[in-house]
TIKEMAR-519490 format. One record per residue: residue in one letter; x, y, z of N, C-alpha, C, O in turn. Coordinates in steps of 0.02 Angstrom, whole numbers, plus 50000, padded with zeros to 5 digits. Layout:
N
aXYZXYZXYZXYZ/...
This chain:
207
x538875132647864539275135547799538725139847775538175139347803/x538825144847715538455147847698538165145047635538595142847598/x537445144347607537225138747581537305144247507537225150347503/x537515137747439537575142947374537035143447352536565139547360/x537055152047300536455157347284536765162747297537255164547330/x536265165547255536625175047227536705177047285536355175247333/x537275181847287537585186447353537115190847358536825191847304/x536905194347410536615199447419536855207647437537375207647471/x536725211047430536815219147447536485222347484536135225447445/x536325224147540535805228247564535765237147564536015240247611/x535635238547543535825245947528535495252947582535365258547562/x535415250547648535085250947676535765248947737535975243247746/x536125257347785536405255447848535845255447921536035254147978/x535185257047905534795254147968535105247648032535355242648005/x535095247748090535305243748097534555238148094534545232048084/x533945243448110533075238148115533195235048037532915229848022/x533395236748014533365232647929533665226747923533435222247889/x534425226247968534825219447935534325217548000534025212547980/x534135218848054533845213948105533195210748076532845207048111/x533075212048025532215210547997532625205447952532375199847949/x532925206147933533285201147866533595196247926533465190347914/x533825196847965533885190448034533505187748028533585181948009/x532885190148040532205184748077531875181948023531355179048040/x532005181747956531865177047916532475173747893532385170447842/x533095173747917533485172047890534065171847856534425166947847/x534175179947828534515181047779535225185547815535065185947874/x535695187947808536345185947823536765191347743537205189447704/x536465196947745536745200847663537755200047667538105200247717/x537885199447616538645197047601538895204447600539495204747584/x538615210347611538555219547612538285222247602538035222347546/x538115226547654537945230547669538265238447640538825240547653/x537835241247607538075246947561537385252247542536955251747498/x537465256947593536975264447616537245268647560537825269247541/x536495272547527536745276647471536645284247522536205284847565/x537005287847510536675294847523536555299647474536835302047425/x535775300347521535415301547433534935310047491534785310947550/x534895313147441534425318547452533405315447453532975313847411/x533455316047530532675313847522532055317647513531485315347508/x532325325747512531845330547498531255328247428531415328047369/x530505326647457529975325947440529995331147356530005337247358/x530005328147308529725332747224529135338247230528655336347265/x529105342747211528585347047224527845341547188527835337747140/x527445343147226526885339247234526735331047199526265328747167/x527435327947225527365322947237527015319647318526925322247373/x526895312047286526425309547326526845305647368527365303747341/x526745303247444526945297847485527255292847448527845291347442/x526525289647411526705281247383527225284447322527625280047307/x527325290147285527915288447225528645292447247529125293547210/x528495294847345529185298147343529475288847360529835285947320/x529205285147432529245279947440529525274947391529925270747411/x529335275147322529725270747287530125272447242530425268147209/x530235279847231530495283547196531215282247243531665279447212/x531345283847306531945282947324532315276847346532915276447360/x531765271147347531895265247347532285261847269532635256747265/x532155264847231532385264747159532885264947165533305260447174/x532965273547158533735277047191534225275247223534765277547203/x534245271947267534445268147324534945263947302535545263547314/x534305258947244534475252547250535065251647181535485247447162/x534785258947159535435260147090536105260647110536605258147084/x536045264547161536695270547171537135264047209537705263047187/x536865259047271537225254647284537495248347249538045245647249/x536685246547206537165241947154537865243547097538235240147062/x537765250347110538665252947057538905252647093539475250747077/x538835253647170539405254147227539905245647200540495244347187/x539295242047202539435234747215539585231247144539655225147137/x539625235947093539785230847044540635233747033540935232146981/x540925237447078541505238347057542045234247124542635235347137/x541585229747154541835227447210542095220147170541645216347188/x542535216347130542535210047141542115201847188541835196447174/x542315205647242541785197947272541135200647287540885199647342/x540835203947243539845204847252539965204447177539545207147143/x540315202447156540095199647051539505196947040539465190847041/x538985200647027538505195347022537965195647054537445192647040/x538085201447122537635202547183536825204047156536775206347099/x536335203247185535795207947200536025212547234536475212547277/x535505218747200535495223147292534695224147291534265224547247/x534725224647383534065225747391533955232047432534155231847490/x533625238647407533505245747452532665244647460532195241647433/x532805249647522531805249847554531905258247567532425260447592/x531405261947549531295268147575530465269947603530035271147562/x530315269847679529945270447729529665276547735530085280647754/x528945279747725528775286947707528165284847747527805280347726/x528035288147806527275289647854526915295947805527135300247766/x526545294847821526035299747796525345301247839525185296947880/x524965306447834524345308347856523815311847779523875317247750/x523655309947774523215308347703523945313147657524425309247659/x524155319647620524685319247564525135321847608525735322047594/x524855324347675525745326347712526225321847725526125317147763/x526795322747696527505318947713527705319747776527785325647792/x527835315147823527925317847879528755315247875529015310647843/x529015319747916529855319147897530045313347948529705310647991/x530915311947923531315308148002531445312348041531885316548031/x531025311848100531515318948145532055316548173532235311048192/x532425324948172532905322648200533165329248260533705329548291/x532495334648262532565336848327531905336548362531425334748328/x531775338548440531245337448476530905337548432530655332648404/x530795345748410530175349948392529765345648348529165344748359/x530095342948297529715339448240529585333648261528985332348254/x529835330048281529675325248342529175325548364528845321048338/x528775329548414528365332148428527825335048394527265333048408/x527945340748338527215339248276527085335448266526545333848290/x527435330448226527435324048211526825318548258526385314848236/x526995319648308526585316148373525945319648390525475316448415/x525905327048377525425329048397524785329248340524175330048346/x525325327948274524685327348202524205319848212523605318748204/x524915314348238524855308048237524075307548305523495305848294/x524275309048349523665307948400523135308348407522845313748408/x522755300548415521955300848403521995300448343521405301348329/x522265299748293521895297748201522375292848172522785290348210/x522375291448115522455286548083522935288148033522665291747991/x523555287048017523845288247949524145280547926523985275347954/x524625281047870524955278047816525585276647809525965280947787/x525775271347824526665268347780526655265947734526385260747714/x526935269247715527195263547641527835264447629528175269247647/x528035258247591528985255547603528805253247540528345249747519/x529445257247504529355257147418529895250947415530265251647464/x530005247747394530755240647380530785240047297530365239347252/x531665240747302531775238347248532495233247261532895232747308/x532425230247201532975223347208533045223847144532605223247102/x533735225047133534035223447053534285218847065534615218147116/x534195214147019534465207046989535145207546976535445212846964/x535395201946978536125200246941536335203846881536865206146859/x535515203246854535805207046778535445211846757535095212646707/x535655217046832535265221446806534655226746831534575231746865/x534175220546777533615223646787533285225546860533695225746906/x532495227046880532515230546939531685227646966531195228546929/x531615223947041530835221947027530795226147102531145226447152/x530145229347080529835232747124529035231947151528515230647122/x529215233347225528625230047255528305240947319528655245047348/x527595240347309527505246147372527075241947409526645237947390/x527275243747474526745238947526526425245347583526785249447610/x525755244847593525445251247637525105247547692524725242847683/x525285250247757525115247147792524925256747844525265261847852/x524105254147869523625260347915523535257447952523305251747957/x523875264548022523955263648099523675267948135523925273448126/x523285267848172522745271748218523485273448288523945269648303/x523305281148318523575278948360523145282248424522695286348416/x523365279448494522565280648539522795289748543523335291848522/x522345293148569522435302848579522855300548637522615297348683/x523585302448632524275304048684523715311648737523235315448737/x524205309448767524145314248827524685318148852525195314748863/x524725324648864525255327548876525765323348891526245322248854/x525585319448981526435316348988526485310448982526795307249024/x526005306048894526525303148869526685305148802526945300548770/x526615310148775527035315448722527615315448757528045311448738/x527785319848816528395321848851528815316948871529425316748866/x528455312948895528965304648907529225301948828529835302648824/x529105300648800529035298848737529625301448709530145298248702/x529525309548685530165314248689530725314748730531275315148703/x530675314848776531165313948831531745306448798532335306648783/x531335301548795531635294348787532145293348723532565288948716/x531965299248674532545300448615532255293148560532595292148510/x531935290748567531825283848544531575284948451531635280748406/x531275292148447531005295248397531375298148356531175300748304/x532205297948383532745301048333532815299348250533425298548249/x532735298848225532875296948126532525293548115532575290548062/x531865291948168531295286948122530745291848089530425296248119/x530715290648036530035293347969529425294048016529365288548043/x529025297448033528385298248096528655301748156528435307148174/x529125298548186529375303548261529215298848279528765299848320/x529385290648269529185283948325529335280048295529335281248235/x529575272448319529715268248320529105261948345529025261148406/x528745258148301528105255248338528355247648358527945243248372/x529065246648359529285239248381529695242148431530155238348447/x529675248548465529925251548543529345254148571528805251348563/x529415260048607528995259948653528385265048632528045267448678/x528215266848562527815268748526527385264148504526905265748468/x527505257148527526965251248526526365252848583525835249648587/x526525257748619526015259248674525425262248664524945263148701/x525555263648599525185270148561524795268748487524605272948445/x524765263148485524365261048417523885254448451524045249448482/x523295257048430522805255348438522455250648390521925247648402/x522845250448329522705246948275523005247848231523135253348207/x523215241148207523695239448142523375236348079523245230348087/x523205238748020522915234047941523665233647932524125237647937/x523605225847913524355226747845524785224247878524695222047935/x525365224147844525955222747891526495228047928526785233447920/x526415221847980526745224148037527575226048051527825230348088/x527855221648009528815223147975528555228647925528915233347942/x528335230047896528155234747849528145243347897528395248147867/x528025243747925527805249047998528435248448027528565254048049/x528845244948038529555246048059529925246648010530445248848034/x530035245847940530445248347904530355243247873529775242647895/x530415237347828530435231747783529965225047780530025219047795/x529495228847754529055220947751529015213547730528735211047681/x529355210947779529535204047742529345199447719529685194547708/x528655200047704528455192047656528565198147587528815195247539/x528475203547579528655204147512529205205147504529325204747444/x529755206447541530345203747527530525197747526530915196647480/x530395192847560530535186747530530155183547472530345178847437/x529705186347468529545183947377529935187947325530115184647277/x530105194847323530645196347291531385191847273531555189947218/x531605191247312532295185947326532095179047294532485176047257/x531505176747308531265170647284531275169447229531455164147202/x531015175747197530815175147145531375175947089531325175047028/x531965178147132532565176347085533295171647109533895171747094/x532745166647166533305161947166533735163347242534155159847271/x533485168647256533835166647325533695163147370533095163547386/x534065159147406533825152847443533735155947517534225157847549/x533135156147539532825158247602532615153247648532605153247709/x532475149247608531945144347640532525136747685532485132647732/x533155139647611533645132847643534125135347686534685132747695/x533895141147718534315143247787533835138847858534015137747915/x533405137847835532755135847899532905129547904532545124747894/x533645130047925533735121447984533475121848050533115126048077/x533785115348076533425116548134533955120148198534565120148206/x533385123048237533665127448305534285124248323534615126348371/
């Protein structure tokens, strides 16, 4: 039986974000993705981009949720993850050439992963967090690069890789939140929700 408490809308259609929420016992009451232009603004830093997009996604989805009676009083959670090398923002790779460029840049060097979080509360207030992780890749051989590109795992992934998949073989150092690199920093999400009375721990019953 569902525990009493606020309803939760996830402003993302990402299966991996839903899976990450499930990992800490959270089942969103609704998934309402928002369709936004994610192009960085001129001079926008990776940190600023991640937080701006999270805020905009949360606001857009909360507006839709507010029109649905069954979601009255719901909270809306949004996240946006940005991978960067210095101030250079890497794309969410959609074609092989983009992924190859990303992986060639990441090979043998460190990069940063930022996730902006925004929780729109039941009263319409915004609670935000920005989480940073640092990742270093090994130097990739041509064979490794070709095999990864052939796998197709990179498609739609920020920076052209998924650390929770095959690309885990490339990461030789990670400082910060692993789940942040996957796409949703769970400690910070749990903290945001707990601060608004969401009953996460109450769902951790016996297995």
